[in-house]
C-alpha positions in Angstrom: -200.7 -80.0 -90.4 -198.3 -82.1 -91.4 -196.9 -81.5 -94.9 -194.9 -84.1 -96.6 -193.6 -85.0 -100.0 -193.0 -88.3 -102.1 -191.4 -87.9 -105.4 -191.2 -90.6 -107.8 -187.4 -91.5 -109.1 -187.3 -95.1 -109.2 -187.9 -95.5 -113.4 -184.7 -96.4 -115.5 -185.8 -94.4 -118.4 -185.0 -96.0 -121.7 -185.8 -93.7 -123.7 -183.0 -91.3 -122.7 -180.6 -94.2 -124.3 -178.1 -93.8 -121.5 -176.3 -96.0 -119.1 -177.1 -93.0 -116.4 -180.9 -93.2 -114.8 -182.8 -90.7 -116.4 -183.1 -88.9 -112.7 -179.5 -88.4 -112.8 -179.5 -86.2 -116.5 -178.4 -82.4 -115.4 -180.3 -79.5 -116.2 -177.4 -76.3 -115.7 -175.4 -78.5 -113.7 -177.9 -80.2 -111.3 -179.3 -83.4 -111.6 -183.3 -83.4 -112.0 -183.9 -85.4 -108.9 -181.8 -82.6 -107.2 -183.6 -79.9 -108.7 -186.8 -81.4 -107.7 -185.5 -82.2 -103.8 -184.4 -78.4 -103.5 -187.3 -76.9 -103.9 -189.3 -79.3 -102.4 -186.5 -78.4 -99.3 -187.8 -74.6 -99.2 -191.0 -75.5 -98.6 -190.4 -77.0 -95.4 -191.4 -80.7 -95.2 -192.3 -82.7 -92.3 -191.0 -85.7 -94.3 -190.0 -86.2 -98.0 -189.5 -89.8 -99.2 -187.7 -90.5 -102.7 -189.0 -93.7 -104.4 -186.2 -95.6 -105.7 -185.2 -98.8 -108.1 -183.0 -98.4 -111.2 -180.1 -96.6 -109.9 -181.1 -96.5 -106.6 -177.4 -96.2 -104.7 -176.2 -94.0 -107.0 -179.2 -91.6 -106.4 -179.0 -92.7 -102.4 -175.2 -91.2 -103.2 -176.5 -87.8 -104.5 -179.3 -86.5 -102.0 -177.7 -88.4 -98.9 -179.9 -88.0 -96.2 -181.8 -84.9 -97.7 -184.4 -87.6 -97.9 -186.0 -90.8 -96.8 -186.3 -93.3 -99.1 -188.6 -96.1 -100.5 -187.5 -98.9 -102.8 -189.9 -100.1 -105.7 -188.5 -103.5 -106.4 -190.2 -104.1 -109.3 -191.7 -101.7 -111.7 -195.5 -101.7 -111.9 -196.7 -98.6 -111.9 -196.6 -95.0 -110.5 -199.5 -96.1 -107.9 -198.1 -98.6 -106.8 -194.7 -96.7 -106.5 -196.6 -94.4 -103.7 -197.9 -97.3 -101.8 -194.0 -98.2 -101.6 -194.3 -95.2 -98.9 -197.2 -96.3 -97.1 -194.6 -98.0 -94.2 -193.2 -94.2 -93.3 -196.0 -92.3 -94.6 -199.1 -94.6 -93.7 -199.7 -93.8 -90.4 -199.8 -89.8 -90.6 -202.0 -87.2 -90.9 -201.8 -84.1 -92.9 -201.3 -83.7 -96.8 -199.2 -85.1 -98.8 -197.8 -84.3 -102.3 -196.6 -86.3 -105.4 -193.8 -85.0 -107.5 -191.7 -86.4 -110.7 -188.3 -86.7 -110.4 -187.5 -85.9 -114.1 -189.7 -82.5 -113.8 -186.9 -80.4 -112.7 -188.5 -76.9 -113.8 -191.3 -77.2 -110.8 -190.5 -74.4 -108.2 -191.0 -73.6 -104.3 -193.5 -70.9 -105.2 -195.7 -73.2 -107.3 -195.7 -75.9 -104.3 -196.8 -73.9 -101.5 -199.7 -72.1 -104.1 -200.5 -76.1 -104.5 -200.4 -77.0 -100.6 -202.1 -73.6 -99.8 -205.5 -74.6 -102.1 -205.5 -77.9 -101.4 -206.4 -76.7 -97.8 -208.5 -73.7 -98.3 -210.8 -76.6 -100.7 -211.0 -79.1 -98.0 -210.1 -81.4 -100.7 -209.6 -85.2 -100.4 -207.0 -84.5 -103.7 -206.1 -81.4 -105.4 -204.8 -81.9 -109.3 -201.7 -79.7 -110.0 -203.4 -78.5 -113.4 -201.8 -75.5 -116.3 -203.3 -74.4 -119.8 -200.9 -75.8 -122.5 -200.7 -74.4 -125.9 -200.4 -77.7 -127.7 -202.1 -80.6 -125.5 -201.9 -83.3 -127.5 -200.5 -86.5 -125.4 -201.3 -85.0 -122.0 -204.4 -85.9 -119.6 -207.2 -83.3 -120.1 -208.8 -81.7 -116.7 -212.6 -82.0 -117.4 -214.9 -80.0 -115.1 -218.5 -79.5 -115.1 -220.6 -76.4 -115.7 -219.9 -74.9 -112.5 -215.8 -75.6 -112.5 -215.4 -79.1 -110.6 -213.5 -81.4 -111.6 -215.6 -84.2 -113.1 -212.3 -86.8 -114.3 -208.8 -86.6 -116.3 -209.4 -88.0 -119.5 -205.9 -89.4 -121.0 -205.4 -88.5 -124.8 -205.9 -91.9 -126.0 -209.4 -92.2 -124.7 -210.9 -88.2 -125.1 -213.9 -87.3 -127.3 -213.3 -84.7 -130.1 -214.9 -81.9 -127.4 -212.6 -83.2 -124.5 -209.2 -82.9 -126.6 -210.3 -79.5 -127.5 -209.5 -78.4 -123.6 -206.3 -77.2 -123.3 -205.9 -77.5 -118.9 -204.1 -80.5 -118.6 -203.1 -82.7 -115.6 -199.0 -81.8 -114.9 -198.6 -84.7 -112.9 -198.7 -83.3 -109.5 -201.1 -84.2 -107.2 -201.4 -83.2 -103.3 -203.7 -85.4 -101.7 -205.2 -86.0 -98.0 -202.6 -88.6 -97.0 -204.9 -91.4 -94.8 -207.3 -91.2 -97.8 -204.3 -91.4 -100.5 -203.2 -94.5 -98.9 -207.1 -96.0 -98.2 -207.5 -95.1 -102.3 -204.2 -96.8 -103.5 -205.4 -100.2 -101.9 -208.5 -100.1 -104.3 -206.4 -99.4 -107.3 -206.5 -102.2 -109.9 -204.1 -103.3 -112.8 -206.5 -104.3 -115.6 -205.3 -102.1 -118.3 -203.1 -102.8 -121.3 -199.8 -102.5 -119.6 -200.9 -104.4 -116.0 -199.6 -101.4 -113.7 -201.4 -99.6 -110.8 -201.8 -95.7 -112.2 -201.7 -93.2 -109.7 -204.5 -91.0 -111.5 -206.8 -93.7 -110.8 -207.1 -92.7 -107.6 -209.1 -89.9 -108.2 -211.8 -91.5 -109.9 -211.8 -93.9 -106.8 -212.3 -90.6 -104.7 -215.0 -89.2 -106.8 -216.8 -92.4 -106.8 -216.7 -92.3 -102.9 -217.9 -88.4 -102.6 -214.5 -87.1 -102.0 -213.6 -83.4 -103.0 -211.6 -83.2 -105.8 -210.2 -79.9 -106.3 -207.9 -78.6 -109.4 -205.4 -75.9 -108.5 -204.0 -74.3 -112.2 -200.6 -72.8 -112.4 -199.3 -69.7 -114.4 -196.7 -70.9 -115.9 -196.7 -74.3 -118.0 -193.5 -74.7 -118.8 -192.6 -75.5 -115.1 -194.4 -78.7 -115.8 -192.1 -80.0 -118.7 -191.5 -83.4 -117.6 -188.0 -85.0 -119.7 -188.3 -88.6 -121.0 -185.7 -88.2 -123.8 -182.7 -86.2 -124.8 -184.8 -83.8 -127.0 -187.1 -82.8 -123.9 -183.8 -82.4 -121.4 -182.4 -80.0 -124.4 -186.1 -77.9 -123.9 -185.8 -77.9 -120.2 -182.3 -77.0 -120.1 -183.1 -73.9 -122.3 -185.8 -72.9 -119.7 -183.4 -73.3 -116.8 -180.9 -71.6 -118.6 -183.1 -68.6 -119.4 -184.7 -68.5 -115.7 -181.1 -68.4 -114.1 -179.8 -65.6 -116.4 -182.8 -63.4 -115.5 -182.1 -63.9 -111.9 -178.6 -62.6 -112.3 -179.9 -59.5 -114.7 -182.2 -59.1 -111.9 -179.5 -58.6 -109.7 -177.4 -56.4 -111.3 -175.2 -58.8 -113.8 -174.9 -57.7 -117.1 -175.2 -60.1 -119.5 -174.8 -59.1 -122.9 -176.2 -62.3 -124.7 -178.4 -64.2 -122.7 -179.5 -66.8 -125.3 -175.4 -67.5 -125.6 -174.5 -67.7 -122.0 -174.5 -70.7 -119.9 -174.7 -70.3 -116.0 -174.9 -73.6 -113.9 -177.9 -73.3 -111.3 -176.2 -72.0 -107.6 -173.8 -70.0 -109.4 -173.2 -66.4 -107.6 -172.4 -63.4 -109.5 -171.9 -60.1 -108.0 -173.5 -56.6 -109.2 -171.7 -55.1 -112.1 -170.2 -57.9 -113.6 -170.3 -58.2 -117.1 -170.6 -61.8 -118.8 -170.0 -61.5 -122.3 -171.2 -64.0 -124.7 -170.5 -67.5 -125.2 -169.1 -68.1 -121.6 -169.8 -71.5 -119.0 -170.1 -70.8 -115.6 -170.4 -74.0 -113.9 -170.2 -75.6 -110.4 -169.7 -74.6 -107.2 -168.4 -71.0 -108.9 -168.6 -67.8 -107.4 -167.6 -64.0 -109.2 -167.8 -61.0 -107.4 -168.2 -57.4 -108.5 -167.2 -55.4 -111.2 -165.4 -58.3 -113.0 -165.4 -58.7 -116.8 -165.9 -62.3 -118.1 -164.5 -62.2 -121.7 -166.2 -63.8 -124.6 -166.2 -68.0 -124.8 -164.0 -68.1 -121.0 -165.3 -71.1 -119.4 -165.2 -71.3 -115.3 -165.5 -74.1 -113.0 -165.3 -74.5 -109.4 -163.8 -71.5 -108.8 -163.9 -68.4 -107.0 -163.2 -64.9 -108.8 -162.7 -62.0 -106.8 -164.0 -58.5 -107.5 -163.0 -56.2 -110.6 -161.2 -59.0 -112.1 -160.5 -59.7 -116.2 -160.9 -63.0 -117.8 -160.0 -62.6 -121.3 -161.2 -66.2 -123.3 -159.6 -68.5 -120.8 -160.6 -71.6 -118.7 -160.7 -71.7 -115.1 -160.9 -74.6 -113.0 -160.9 -75.4 -109.1 -159.0 -72.1 -108.7 -158.9 -68.8 -107.0 -158.2 -65.0 -108.6 -158.3 -62.3 -106.1 -159.5 -58.5 -106.4 -158.3 -56.7 -109.4 -156.3 -59.8 -111.0 -156.4 -60.6 -114.7 -156.3 -63.6 -117.2 -155.7 -64.2 -120.8 -156.1 -64.4 -123.5 -156.2 -68.6 -124.1 -154.6 -68.9 -120.6 -155.7 -71.7 -118.4 -155.3 -72.0 -114.6 -155.7 -75.5 -113.8 -157.1 -77.0 -110.3 -155.3 -75.1 -107.2 -154.1 -72.1 -109.2 -154.0 -69.2 -106.9 -154.3 -66.0 -108.6 -152.8 -63.2 -106.3 -154.0 -59.2 -105.8 -153.0 -57.0 -109.6 -151.4 -60.0 -110.9 -151.1 -60.3 -114.4 -151.2 -63.8 -116.7 -151.5 -63.1 -120.0 -152.2 -65.2 -123.1 -151.2 -68.8 -123.3 -150.0 -69.2 -120.1 -150.9 -72.3 -117.5 -150.8 -72.4 -114.3 -151.4 -75.8 -112.3 -151.0 -76.0 -108.1 -149.4 -73.1 -107.7 -149.4 -69.7 -105.9 -148.6 -66.8 -107.5 -148.1 -63.6 -105.1 -149.5 -59.6 -105.7 -148.5 -57.8 -108.2 -146.3 -60.5 -110.3 -146.6 -60.8 -113.8 -146.4 -63.6 -116.0 -146.7 -62.6 -119.9 -147.0 -64.8 -122.2 -146.4 -68.7 -123.3 -145.0 -69.7 -119.5 -145.6 -72.4 -117.5 -145.8 -72.9 -114.1 -146.5 -76.0 -111.5 -146.4 -77.5 -108.4 -144.7 -73.2 -107.5 -145.1 -70.5 -104.5 -144.0 -67.1 -106.2 -144.1 -64.6 -104.0 -144.8 -60.3 -104.8 -143.3 -58.6 -107.9 -141.9 -61.0 -109.5 -141.4 -61.1 -113.2 -141.6 -64.3 -115.2 -140.4 -63.6 -119.0 -141.7 -65.2 -121.9 -141.3 -69.0 -122.3 -140.3 -69.7 -118.8 -140.9 -73.3 -117.8 -141.3 -74.9 -114.0 -140.1 -78.7 -114.7 -141.8 -80.1 -111.8 -142.4 -83.8 -112.9 -139.5 -86.2 -113.8 -141.9 -89.2 -114.9 -142.7 -90.4 -111.6 -143.0 -87.7 -108.9 -144.4 -84.1 -108.8 -141.6 -81.3 -106.8 -141.9 -78.2 -105.5 -140.1 -74.5 -106.6 -140.0 -71.6 -104.3 -139.3 -67.7 -105.8 -139.0 -64.8 -103.9 -140.3 -62.1 -103.5 -138.9 -59.1 -106.0 -137.4 -61.9 -108.3 -136.9 -61.7 -112.2 -137.3 -64.8 -114.2 -135.8 -64.3 -117.3 -137.3 -65.5 -120.8 -136.7 -69.2 -121.8 -135.3 -70.5 -118.6 -136.5 -73.9 -117.2 -136.8 -74.2 -113.1 -136.1 -77.7 -112.5 -137.6 -78.3 -109.1 -137.0 -79.3 -106.2 -135.2 -75.8 -105.9 -135.5 -72.5 -104.3 -134.9 -69.1 -105.8 -134.3 -66.1 -103.1 -136.2 -62.9 -103.0 -134.6 -59.9 -104.8 -132.3 -62.6 -107.0 -132.4 -62.9 -111.3 -132.3 -65.8 -113.5 -130.6 -65.1 -116.9 -132.5 -65.7 -120.1 -131.9 -69.1 -121.3 -131.3 -70.4 -118.3 -131.8 -74.1 -116.6 -131.8 -73.6 -112.8 -130.9 -76.6 -111.2 -129.4 -75.3 -108.3 -130.7 -72.6 -105.3 -130.5 -69.0 -106.1 -129.4 -67.1 -103.0 -130.4 -63.6 -102.3 -128.8 -60.9 -104.3 -127.4 -63.7 -106.9 -127.9 -64.0 -110.5 -128.2 -67.7 -111.6 -127.0 -68.3 -115.2 -126.8 -71.7 -116.9 -126.0 -71.6 -120.5 -123.5 -72.9 -122.9 -121.3 -70.0 -123.5 -121.6 -68.4 -127.2 -118.8 -69.3 -129.9 -118.6 -67.5 -133.1 -117.3 -70.0 -136.0 -116.0 -67.4 -138.5 -117.1 -68.0 -142.6 -119.0 -71.2 -141.1 -122.5 -69.7 -142.9 -120.7 -69.9 -146.4 -119.9 -74.0 -145.9 -123.8 -74.5 -145.3 -127.0 -75.5 -148.2 -128.8 -72.2 -147.2 -125.4 -70.0 -148.7 -126.0 -71.1 -152.0 -129.7 -70.6 -151.9 -129.3 -67.2 -150.4 -127.7 -66.5 -153.1 -130.0 -67.2 -155.8 -132.0 -65.7 -154.0 -130.2 -62.6 -154.1 -129.5 -63.0 -157.6 -133.0 -63.4 -158.5 -134.2 -60.1 -156.3 -131.8 -58.0 -158.2 
């Protein structure tokens, strides 16, 4: 029996008060509609149709060919939106699930359970329900004395007794596909909004004598819809907790889960320790036995095994096994830190490779360069890579020494086993076994200190301190 899903993603979401269309807002690094599609994909659908309207091209750009599309030109309600998929699904047999693109917390397991329950009951429609501690504003599921669904009652229409029901409609449904589209054509828009509502299909099927079932899921939080920024923050908290718990179950130590922010899809190896305040985002992979220190931020990067990151920012960079960085350093895009490399405090690396065992202790910048192995980079070294128009490349060979406060002005080649004297500005190549030195010769002016204003101040201070 075929399984299909229709994802409703046509609404603009005015309550978000945003230029970005609602379903494209992110929860833990992934757009809400992408979260939904990802879980749907895990249930092996025969057809997935996403209903688009506002922001149609941006939704297509994000989801690509992972789904088929139908366009709702006018926003005339959820029933009207589903009807736009008729050209694709109208002649199909089987089951069709309907979900919303602004409910990012549903899981594939819940969808699988819904399909299976629907199949077992032989129902024309099955409503996915949940128990809410505070059901206010939700549609209530009214059952008869033997537990069969009688109707869905909206908050504004509920009697006092019905308002006390805490089983609510999550807005997710599973239908017999043919009966769904047959009933949709009977939905009227004689309501205050002049719209065609999907829940009206339930009443139409009940009147036709069809079986309407309700499957109650365990976790109400999955059903959380996002209509404004407050709800977005709450959904993010739920997803954040879910992601962190999964990593901890898999052997990662997270010191303070409430204050650790890991995007969906990030990979972290066992026995890695994540300290408080860490942000790990995008397409990031971290190996085993590493330590990500407090308040570090890692984006779209690959971190090896036994790596230490101390209060630093890493973006689109690679750190190989047994390397370390920080505190307060910045690895920018295309930085590659080799095995056992040390990048100390207040350093920056951009579009540069540091070979194995090279050390860059503090307060230095390497950009647009290839550095070999076993190099010492002194304090305050700057690779001068930009002439105001173009970037230029520098190369430093193995076992070289770059003295403190040196400027390496690219393009330039410093051979292996060479030495750059401290305080030099290197503009020409340095060959193997040579020492490059480029600084003014020191001259001492005898007695010159006494001519300076500071001399009088020094004498006065000296007398006062006696």
